C-alpha beads as a LAMMPS data file, in Angstrom:
LAMMPS data file: protein, C-alpha beads

71 atoms
70 bonds

1 atom types
1 bond types

-500.0 500.0 xlo xhi
-500.0 500.0 ylo yhi
-500.0 500.0 zlo zhi

Masses

1 110.0

Atoms # bond

1 1 1 -474.332 222.190 -230.355
2 1 1 -475.155 218.533 -231.637
3 1 1 -476.739 215.793 -230.496
4 1 1 -476.313 212.759 -231.807
5 1 1 -478.731 210.070 -231.297
6 1 1 -477.330 205.784 -231.228
7 1 1 -480.261 203.346 -231.502
8 1 1 -478.524 199.765 -231.473
9 1 1 -480.266 196.777 -230.843
10 1 1 -480.569 194.854 -226.900
11 1 1 -477.775 191.811 -227.288
12 1 1 -477.716 189.777 -224.611
13 1 1 -476.535 190.923 -222.157
14 1 1 -476.185 194.680 -223.832
15 1 1 -472.679 196.468 -224.243
16 1 1 -471.231 197.243 -221.827
17 1 1 -470.433 200.906 -219.795
18 1 1 -466.736 201.030 -221.960
19 1 1 -467.920 200.556 -225.523
20 1 1 -470.409 202.452 -225.187
21 1 1 -467.740 205.335 -223.446
22 1 1 -465.860 204.032 -226.495
23 1 1 -468.287 205.136 -228.636
24 1 1 -469.082 207.672 -227.432
25 1 1 -465.593 209.400 -227.408
26 1 1 -465.071 207.697 -231.450
27 1 1 -468.635 209.597 -232.626
28 1 1 -467.635 212.637 -231.009
29 1 1 -464.634 213.030 -232.354
30 1 1 -465.366 212.286 -236.118
31 1 1 -468.078 214.833 -236.085
32 1 1 -465.525 217.035 -234.640
33 1 1 -462.618 215.687 -237.428
34 1 1 -466.332 216.932 -240.105
35 1 1 -466.605 219.795 -239.560
36 1 1 -463.265 221.040 -238.833
37 1 1 -464.085 221.702 -235.198
38 1 1 -466.753 221.962 -233.921
39 1 1 -468.563 220.622 -231.761
40 1 1 -465.258 218.630 -229.697
41 1 1 -466.409 219.784 -226.545
42 1 1 -470.223 220.486 -226.278
43 1 1 -471.707 216.997 -229.088
44 1 1 -473.910 214.868 -227.155
45 1 1 -474.431 211.014 -227.762
46 1 1 -477.285 209.545 -226.574
47 1 1 -476.603 205.764 -227.326
48 1 1 -480.393 203.607 -226.748
49 1 1 -480.201 199.946 -226.679
50 1 1 -483.449 198.970 -228.183
51 1 1 -485.089 195.239 -226.666
52 1 1 -485.087 191.991 -229.921
53 1 1 -488.705 192.505 -229.289
54 1 1 -489.442 196.773 -230.105
55 1 1 -487.616 196.509 -232.552
56 1 1 -488.928 195.365 -236.190
57 1 1 -488.515 194.918 -240.539
58 1 1 -491.494 193.671 -242.539
59 1 1 -493.461 193.236 -239.641
60 1 1 -491.319 189.997 -237.484
61 1 1 -489.655 191.618 -234.265
62 1 1 -485.716 190.968 -234.472
63 1 1 -486.054 188.189 -231.807
64 1 1 -488.846 186.070 -234.669
65 1 1 -486.230 186.979 -237.470
66 1 1 -483.462 185.650 -235.871
67 1 1 -485.546 182.321 -234.329
68 1 1 -486.356 181.951 -238.215
69 1 1 -482.777 182.691 -239.441
70 1 1 -482.135 179.663 -236.861
71 1 1 -483.683 176.632 -238.541

Bonds

1 1 1 2
2 1 2 3
3 1 3 4
4 1 4 5
5 1 5 6
6 1 6 7
7 1 7 8
8 1 8 9
9 1 9 10
10 1 10 11
11 1 11 12
12 1 12 13
13 1 13 14
14 1 14 15
15 1 15 16
16 1 16 17
17 1 17 18
18 1 18 19
19 1 19 20
20 1 20 21
21 1 21 22
22 1 22 23
23 1 23 24
24 1 24 25
25 1 25 26
26 1 26 27
27 1 27 28
28 1 28 29
29 1 29 30
30 1 30 31
31 1 31 32
32 1 32 33
33 1 33 34
34 1 34 35
35 1 35 36
36 1 36 37
37 1 37 38
38 1 38 39
39 1 39 40
40 1 40 41
41 1 41 42
42 1 42 43
43 1 43 44
44 1 44 45
45 1 45 46
46 1 46 47
47 1 47 48
48 1 48 49
49 1 49 50
50 1 50 51
51 1 51 52
52 1 52 53
53 1 53 54
54 1 54 55
55 1 55 56
56 1 56 57
57 1 57 58
58 1 58 59
59 1 59 60
60 1 60 61
61 1 61 62
62 1 62 63
63 1 63 64
64 1 64 65
65 1 65 66
66 1 66 67
67 1 67 68
68 1 68 69
69 1 69 70
70 1 70 71
């Protein structure tokens, strides 16, 4: 059983339920296509939205980076 983890930043109000469902379906279909049908009915997709204050690059949070880019 494949377990596929997706991490993405939580933007504004985050992804909608419908967007998450579509993403999960698309990822599962692509996985099954690449692996010749394997995982089509058993793939587990975990979507985790990470607050931009909890995600950093080069010692700066994404919130800081975006704030600096707006200046």
